[in-house]
PALO-388556 format. One record per residue (C-alpha): residue number from 1; x, y, z. Coordinates in Angstrom, 1 decimal, m for minus. Each point is the difference from the previous one (the first is absolute). Layout:
REM PALO-388556
NUM / X / Y / Z
...
//
This chain:
REM PALO-388556
1 / 17.9 / 23.8 / 22.3
2 / m1.5 / m2.0 / 3.0
3 / m4.0 / m1.4 / m0.5
4 / m1.3 / 1.8 / 2.7
5 / m0.5 / 4.2 / 0.8
6 / 2.3 / 1.9 / m2.3
7 / 2.7 / 2.6 / 1.3
8 / m1.4 / 3.5 / m0.2
9 / 3.9 / 1.2 / m0.8
10 / 1.9 / m3.1 / m0.8
11 / m1.1 / m1.4 / m2.5
12 / m0.5 / m4.0 / 1.0
13 / m5.2 / m6.4 / m3.3
14 / m6.7 / m5.7 / 0.5
15 / m2.5 / m1.3 / m0.6
16 / m1.8 / m2.0 / m3.3
17 / m2.6 / 0.9 / m1.9
18 / m1.1 / m0.3 / m3.8
19 / m0.9 / 2.9 / m1.9
20 / 0.8 / 0.1 / m3.9
21 / m3.4 / 2.3 / m1.1
22 / 0.8 / 2.9 / m1.9
23 / 4.3 / m1.2 / 0.0
24 / 0.4 / 1.8 / m3.7
25 / m2.0 / 0.8 / m3.1
26 / 2.6 / m0.3 / m3.3
27 / m0.5 / m3.1 / m1.9
28 / 2.5 / m1.3 / m3.0
29 / 3.8 / 0.6 / 0.2
30 / m0.4 / 3.3 / m2.5
31 / 3.5 / 1.9 / m0.4
32 / 0.2 / 4.1 / 1.2
33 / m2.5 / 1.9 / m1.8
34 / 1.0 / 3.0 / m2.1
35 / m2.3 / 2.6 / 2.5
36 / 2.1 / m1.9 / 3.1
37 / 3.4 / 1.0 / m1.6
38 / 1.4 / 1.8 / 2.3
39 / m0.4 / m2.8 / 2.6
40 / 2.5 / m2.1 / m1.8
41 / 3.4 / 2.1 / 1.2
42 / m1.2 / m0.5 / 3.4
43 / m0.4 / m4.1 / 0.1
44 / 3.1 / m0.7 / m0.2
45 / 2.1 / 0.4 / 3.3
46 / 3.6 / 1.7 / 0.1
47 / 1.4 / m3.0 / 1.0
48 / m2.3 / m3.1 / m0.6
49 / 2.0 / m2.6 / 1.7
50 / 2.4 / m0.2 / 2.9
51 / 3.3 / m1.6 / 0.6
52 / m0.4 / m3.7 / 0.5
53 / 1.7 / 0.5 / 3.6
54 / 0.4 / 3.4 / 1.3
55 / 2.1 / m0.4 / 3.3
56 / m1.0 / 1.6 / 3.1
57 / 2.9 / 2.7 / 0.4
58 / 0.2 / 1.0 / m3.3
59 / m3.8 / 1.6 / 0.5
60 / 0.1 / 0.7 / 3.9
61 / 2.5 / 1.4 / 2.8
62 / 0.6 / m2.6 / 3.1
63 / 2.2 / 1.9 / 1.6
64 / 3.4 / m1.2 / 1.7
65 / m0.4 / m1.1 / 3.3
66 / m1.5 / m3.4 / m0.9
67 / 0.1 / m0.8 / 3.5
68 / m3.0 / 2.6 / 0.7
69 / m3.1 / m1.4 / 0.7
70 / m1.8 / 1.7 / m2.2
71 / 2.6 / m1.0 / m3.4
72 / m1.5 / m2.4 / m2.6
73 / 3.7 / m1.0 / m0.3
74 / m0.9 / m3.5 / 1.1
75 / m2.9 / m0.1 / m2.4
76 / 1.1 / 1.6 / m3.3
77 / 0.0 / m3.6 / m1.2
78 / m3.7 / m0.5 / 1.0
79 / m0.7 / 3.5 / m1.9
80 / 2.4 / m1.1 / m3.2
81 / m2.7 / m2.8 / m0.3
82 / m2.6 / 2.0 / 0.7
83 / 1.5 / 2.9 / m2.8
84 / 0.1 / m3.5 / m2.2
85 / m4.1 / m0.2 / 0.0
86 / m0.7 / 3.4 / 0.4
87 / 1.3 / 0.5 / m3.6
88 / m1.7 / m3.2 / m1.6
89 / m3.3 / 1.9 / 2.3
90 / 0.7 / 3.1 / m1.9
91 / 0.9 / m0.7 / m3.4
92 / m3.2 / m2.1 / 0.1
93 / m2.2 / 2.7 / 1.1
94 / 2.3 / 2.5 / m2.9
95 / m1.2 / m2.5 / m2.9
96 / m3.3 / m0.2 / 1.0
97 / m0.6 / 3.1 / 0.5
98 / 1.6 / 0.7 / m3.7
99 / m1.8 / m3.0 / m1.9
100 / m3.5 / 2.0 / 1.1
101 / m1.1 / 0.3 / m3.8
102 / 1.0 / m3.9 / m1.1
103 / m1.1 / m1.8 / 3.3
104 / m3.3 / m0.4 / 1.1
105 / 1.4 / m1.2 / 3.5
106 / 2.3 / 3.0 / 0.4
107 / m2.9 / 2.2 / m0.3
108 / m1.6 / m2.4 / 2.6
109 / 2.4 / 0.5 / 2.2
110 / 0.3 / 3.9 / m0.4
111 / m3.8 / 0.1 / 0.9
112 / 0.1 / m2.2 / 2.4
113 / 3.0 / 1.0 / 2.5
114 / 1.1 / 3.8 / m1.1
115 / m3.5 / 1.2 / m1.1
116 / 0.3 / 0.7 / m3.9
117 / m2.8 / m0.2 / m1.8
118 / m0.1 / m1.3 / m4.2
119 / m2.3 / 2.0 / m2.5
120 / m1.3 / m3.4 / m1.6
121 / m1.4 / 2.0 / m3.3
122 / 2.7 / 2.3 / m0.3
123 / 2.9 / m2.6 / 0.4
124 / 1.5 / 2.5 / 2.7
125 / 0.6 / 0.5 / 3.4
126 / m3.0 / 1.9 / 1.4
127 / m0.3 / 3.4 / 0.1
128 / m0.4 / 0.1 / 4.0
129 / 3.2 / m2.2 / 0.4
130 / 2.1 / 2.2 / m1.9
131 / 1.7 / 1.8 / 3.4
132 / m0.4 / m3.9 / 1.3
133 / 2.4 / m1.2 / m3.3
134 / 2.2 / 2.6 / 1.4
135 / 0.4 / m0.4 / 3.0
136 / 0.3 / m3.6 / 0.1
137 / 3.0 / 0.5 / m2.7
138 / 1.9 / 2.3 / 1.7
139 / 0.1 / m1.5 / 3.2
140 / 1.1 / m3.8 / m2.2
141 / 2.8 / 2.4 / m1.6
142 / 1.8 / 1.1 / 3.0
143 / 0.1 / m3.5 / 1.5
144 / 1.5 / m1.3 / m2.8
145 / 2.0 / 3.2 / 0.1
146 / 1.3 / m1.3 / 3.4
147 / 1.0 / m3.2 / m0.8
148 / 1.4 / 1.4 / m2.7
149 / 2.7 / 1.6 / 2.1
150 / m1.4 / 3.5 / m0.7
151 / m0.8 / 0.4 / 3.5
152 / m3.2 / 1.8 / 0.5
153 / m1.6 / 3.4 / m1.3
154 / 0.9 / 3.6 / 1.5
155 / 2.5 / m1.3 / 2.5
156 / 1.3 / 1.8 / 3.0
157 / 3.4 / m1.7 / 0.3
158 / 2.6 / m1.3 / m2.1
159 / m0.5 / m3.8 / 1.7
160 / m2.7 / m2.4 / m0.9
161 / m2.5 / m0.4 / 2.6
162 / 0.7 / m1.5 / 4.0
163 / m0.8 / m3.6 / 0.2
164 / m1.3 / m0.8 / 4.2
165 / m1.0 / m3.1 / 1.7
166 / m1.4 / 0.2 / 3.4
167 / m0.5 / 3.3 / 1.4
168 / 2.7 / 0.5 / 2.1
169 / 0.8 / 3.3 / m2.0
170 / m2.4 / 2.0 / 1.4
171 / 0.2 / 1.3 / 3.6
172 / m3.5 / 1.6 / 1.7
173 / m0.1 / 2.9 / 0.7
174 / m2.2 / 1.8 / 2.1
175 / m2.3 / 3.5 / m1.8
176 / 1.5 / 1.8 / 3.4
177 / 3.4 / m0.8 / m0.5
178 / 2.4 / 2.6 / m1.3
179 / 0.5 / m0.2 / m3.4
180 / 3.3 / 0.0 / m2.0
181 / 1.3 / 2.8 / m2.4
182 / 2.7 / m0.9 / m2.7
183 / 2.5 / m1.0 / 2.3
184 / m1.8 / m1.8 / 2.5
185 / 0.0 / 2.9 / 2.7
186 / m3.4 / 0.6 / 1.6
187 / m1.5 / 3.6 / m1.4
188 / m0.7 / 2.7 / 3.2
189 / m3.6 / 1.2 / m0.3
190 / 0.2 / 2.8 / 3.9
191 / 0.5 / m2.4 / 2.7
192 / m0.8 / m3.3 / m1.7
193 / 0.4 / m1.8 / m3.5
194 / m1.7 / 0.0 / m3.2
195 / m1.4 / m3.1 / m0.2
196 / m0.5 / m2.7 / m2.3
197 / m4.1 / 0.7 / m0.1
198 / 0.9 / 3.7 / m0.6
199 / 2.6 / m0.6 / m2.5
200 / m2.2 / m2.3 / m2.0
201 / m3.2 / 1.8 / 0.4
202 / m1.7 / m2.4 / m2.8
203 / 0.4 / m3.7 / 0.9
204 / m0.8 / 0.7 / 3.6
205 / m3.5 / 1.2 / m0.9
206 / m0.6 / m2.8 / m1.6
207 / 1.1 / m1.8 / 3.0
208 / m2.5 / 1.1 / 1.5
209 / m2.8 / m0.4 / m2.1
210 / 0.5 / m3.6 / m1.3
211 / 0.1 / m3.0 / 2.2
212 / 2.2 / m1.8 / 0.7
213 / 2.0 / 3.3 / 0.0
214 / 3.7 / 0.5 / m1.6
215 / 2.8 / m0.1 / 1.6
216 / 3.5 / 1.0 / m0.6
217 / 3.0 / m1.6 / m0.8
218 / 4.0 / 1.6 / 0.0
219 / 1.7 / m2.0 / m2.6
220 / 3.7 / 0.1 / 0.4
221 / 1.1 / m1.2 / m3.3
222 / m2.1 / 2.5 / m1.6
223 / 0.5 / 3.1 / 2.7
224 / m3.8 / 0.5 / m0.5
225 / m3.4 / m0.3 / 1.5
226 / m2.6 / m2.3 / m1.2
227 / m4.0 / m1.1 / 0.8
228 / m1.8 / m3.1 / 0.3
229 / m3.0 / m0.7 / 1.5
230 / 0.1 / m4.2 / 0.4
231 / 3.1 / 0.0 / 2.1
232 / 2.6 / m1.2 / m2.9
233 / 0.6 / m3.6 / 0.9
234 / m1.4 / m0.4 / 3.3
235 / m3.4 / 0.1 / m2.3
236 / 0.3 / m3.7 / m0.4
237 / m2.5 / m0.1 / m2.7
238 / 2.3 / 1.9 / m2.1
239 / 1.9 / m1.5 / m3.3
240 / 1.6 / 2.7 / m0.6
241 / m0.5 / 3.8 / m0.6
242 / 1.6 / 3.1 / m1.9
243 / 0.8 / 3.2 / 1.0
244 / m0.8 / 3.4 / m1.3
245 / 2.5 / 2.7 / m1.1
246 / 1.2 / 2.7 / 3.1
247 / m2.4 / 2.4 / 1.4
248 / 1.5 / 2.9 / 0.0
249 / m0.4 / 1.9 / 3.0
250 / m1.4 / 3.8 / m0.4
251 / 2.7 / 1.1 / 2.4
252 / 3.7 / 0.6 / m2.0
253 / 1.9 / m1.6 / 3.4
254 / m1.4 / m3.5 / 0.1
255 / 2.4 / m2.3 / m2.0
256 / m1.3 / m1.3 / m3.2
257 / 1.8 / m2.8 / m2.3
258 / m1.2 / m1.3 / m3.0
259 / m0.3 / m2.9 / m0.4
260 / m2.4 / m2.2 / m3.2
261 / m2.6 / m2.5 / 1.3
262 / 1.4 / m2.9 / 1.6
263 / m1.7 / m3.4 / 1.2
264 / 0.3 / m2.4 / 2.9
265 / m0.9 / m3.0 / 1.0
266 / m1.5 / m1.5 / 2.8
267 / 0.3 / m4.2 / 1.0
268 / m3.4 / m0.4 / m1.5
269 / 1.1 / 0.4 / m3.8
270 / 2.5 / m2.8 / 0.3
271 / m2.0 / m2.6 / 2.0
272 / m3.8 / 0.8 / 0.2
273 / m1.2 / m3.2 / 0.4
274 / 2.1 / m0.1 / 3.2
275 / m0.9 / 3.1 / 1.7
276 / m2.4 / 0.4 / 2.5
277 / m3.2 / 0.1 / m1.5
278 / 1.6 / m1.6 / m2.9
279 / m1.5 / 0.9 / m3.6
280 / m0.2 / m2.0 / m3.1
281 / 0.4 / 3.6 / m1.7
282 / 2.8 / 0.2 / m1.9
283 / 1.9 / m3.2 / 0.7
284 / 0.3 / m2.0 / m3.5
285 / 3.7 / m1.4 / 0.7
286 / 0.9 / 1.8 / m3.4
287 / m1.2 / 0.5 / m3.1
288 / 0.9 / m2.5 / m1.9
289 / m1.9 / m2.2 / 2.7
290 / m3.2 / 1.7 / m0.7
291 / m0.1 / m0.9 / m4.0
292 / 1.5 / m3.6 / 1.0
293 / m2.0 / m3.2 / m1.0
294 / m1.2 / m0.2 / 3.4
295 / m0.9 / 3.1 / 0.9
296 / m1.3 / 1.5 / m3.0
297 / m4.1 / 0.0 / 0.3
298 / m2.0 / m2.8 / m2.2
299 / m3.5 / m0.9 / 0.0
300 / m1.5 / m0.5 / 2.6
301 / 1.5 / 3.5 / 1.4
302 / 1.5 / 0.0 / 3.5
303 / m2.0 / 2.4 / 2.0
304 / 3.1 / 2.3 / 0.2
305 / m0.2 / 4.2 / m0.7
306 / 3.0 / 1.2 / m2.6
307 / 2.2 / 1.4 / 3.2
308 / 0.2 / m3.6 / 1.3
309 / 2.2 / m0.6 / m3.8
310 / 1.9 / 3.6 / 0.9
311 / 4.1 / m1.2 / 0.9
312 / 1.4 / 1.5 / 2.9
313 / 1.8 / 2.6 / m2.4
314 / m3.5 / 1.1 / m0.8
315 / 0.3 / 2.0 / 3.5
316 / 3.4 / 2.1 / m1.9
317 / m2.0 / 0.5 / m3.7
318 / m2.9 / 1.9 / 2.5
319 / 2.4 / 2.0 / 1.6
320 / 2.4 / 1.1 / m3.5
321 / m3.7 / 1.5 / m0.6
322 / 0.3 / 2.1 / 2.6
323 / 3.9 / 0.4 / m0.5
324 / m0.1 / 1.1 / m3.4
325 / m2.5 / 2.2 / 0.4
326 / 1.8 / 3.4 / 0.9
327 / m3.4 / 2.3 / m0.4
328 / m1.5 / m2.5 / 3.2
329 / m3.2 / m0.2 / m1.7
330 / m0.1 / m3.4 / 0.5
331 / m1.7 / m2.2 / 3.3
332 / m1.6 / m2.4 / 1.2
333 / m3.7 / 0.0 / 0.2
334 / m1.3 / m3.3 / m1.3
335 / 2.1 / m2.4 / 1.9
336 / m2.4 / m2.5 / m0.4
337 / m0.1 / m2.2 / m2.9
338 / m3.2 / 0.3 / m0.4
339 / m0.5 / 4.3 / 0.7
340 / 2.8 / 0.2 / m3.1
341 / m2.1 / m2.7 / m2.3
342 / m3.8 / 2.4 / 0.7
343 / 2.2 / 3.4 / m0.5
344 / 1.2 / m1.4 / m3.4
345 / m3.5 / m0.2 / m1.4
346 / m1.6 / 2.1 / 1.7
347 / m2.2 / 2.2 / m1.5
348 / 0.8 / 3.6 / 0.8
349 / 3.3 / 1.2 / m1.5
350 / 1.5 / 1.6 / 2.8
351 / 0.4 / m3.4 / 2.0
352 / 1.4 / m2.1 / m3.0
353 / 2.7 / 3.1 / m0.4
354 / 0.7 / m0.2 / 3.4
355 / 1.4 / m3.7 / 0.1
356 / 2.5 / 1.0 / m2.3
357 / 1.4 / 1.6 / 2.9
358 / m0.1 / m3.4 / 1.9
359 / 2.9 / m2.1 / 0.6
360 / m1.3 / m3.0 / 0.5
361 / m2.2 / 0.0 / m2.8
362 / 3.5 / m0.2 / m2.4
363 / 0.7 / m2.8 / 1.9
364 / m3.4 / m1.7 / m0.7
365 / 0.5 / 1.2 / m3.5
366 / 4.0 / m1.3 / m0.6
367 / m0.6 / m3.7 / 2.0
368 / m3.5 / m0.4 / m2.1
369 / 1.8 / 0.7 / m3.4
370 / 2.7 / m2.4 / 0.8
371 / m1.7 / m2.8 / 0.5
372 / m2.0 / 1.3 / m2.9
373 / 2.8 / m0.2 / m2.0
374 / 2.1 / m3.0 / 1.3
375 / m2.7 / m3.2 / 0.7
376 / 2.3 / m3.1 / 0.3
377 / 0.1 / m2.1 / m2.9
378 / m3.5 / m2.2 / m0.8
379 / m1.8 / 2.2 / 2.4
380 / m2.8 / 3.0 / m1.2
381 / 1.6 / 3.6 / 0.3
382 / m2.4 / 1.6 / 3.4
383 / m1.2 / 3.6 / 0.1
384 / m1.2 / 1.5 / 3.4
385 / m2.1 / 2.8 / m0.7
386 / m1.6 / 0.4 / 3.4
387 / 1.2 / m0.8 / 3.5
388 / m1.7 / m3.7 / m0.1
389 / 0.5 / m2.7 / m2.0
390 / 2.2 / 0.1 / m3.4
391 / m1.4 / m1.0 / m3.6
392 / 1.5 / m2.2 / m2.3
393 / 1.4 / 3.2 / m2.5
394 / m1.5 / m1.5 / m3.3
395 / m3.5 / 0.1 / 1.3
396 / 0.6 / 3.1 / 2.3
397 / 0.9 / 2.2 / m3.4
398 / m2.6 / m1.8 / m2.4
399 / m2.9 / 1.3 / 2.2
400 / 1.3 / 3.3 / 1.4
401 / 1.8 / 1.3 / m3.0
//
């Protein structure tokens, strides 16, 4: 994840606007209709509640070399605290997803951030949104499975995904450099050696057709090649990113090591406001601070979009969408808060469905759900239904459901 141009093969999210029209089309909190019985089993997630304090070392591989520049061992306590917050965000998201039948606020959030429309007259998920509903359920179930210690779907290895910090783990490798075989040796081709470009024709072709072009990196700890168009953490605007699964060369002599998708975190993820240029996105010090009596939005609402309430741990939640996506269908088409909001309520069904593949949309949904469900004592709960300012939840529910 980052808040600029996305990477092409490495999954690498703002402006304010108010756009409440067409947010939802359902009235009352009716139960599941008899014609919608087939959706009943799909409402519940396999693991709707995740551990209160999942541990970094139980979910990720940190490696034995704590002195390595890429090691996250020194930040283990930071990731532990982030995972505790991620568990709360995930529980809030799963709760909102599971209570759409009985809670108007949950329906509003599902429409506003994940493109799911509801049929007002039938009291069901709208027929145009059944695919989106199923996609969201699958994404949330995958995250819950991972946080419960169940790993990723269809794993390629028997160890948890790597967790890396910085980018010293990757060595830039020119396209014309000889590629390594299974034993780390070069592969003769006539009087020369097989090059990286020849061994990996698809990434090479992509590097010639995109701007900036893909670059190749050799990763010693994986014995594998990876590609990125954003120079890993050398792009100082990047917060974090998640790798793709390994690409297999059509040449069987080329080394191919299996590994599951893994995240790496750049300096900006830990202190976005102190980096150059500074950013207020994903910069709230903690999830608890976001819902504290001194910070939680109250009328007159501060001129801050939802993305400015997202805590540092939101970056890890974003990457979990990618890490748990073994099918590699997730992406980052809508980094921008307003773009994600507008896509969710777009009149085009395909555009709304595309939101279910947008990692940052799950961050917005989970954050909005958490703030809706956890207002400070004596403060009215709020609902964010666009990229702009929140609404008093009771007012929004009365108006739009």
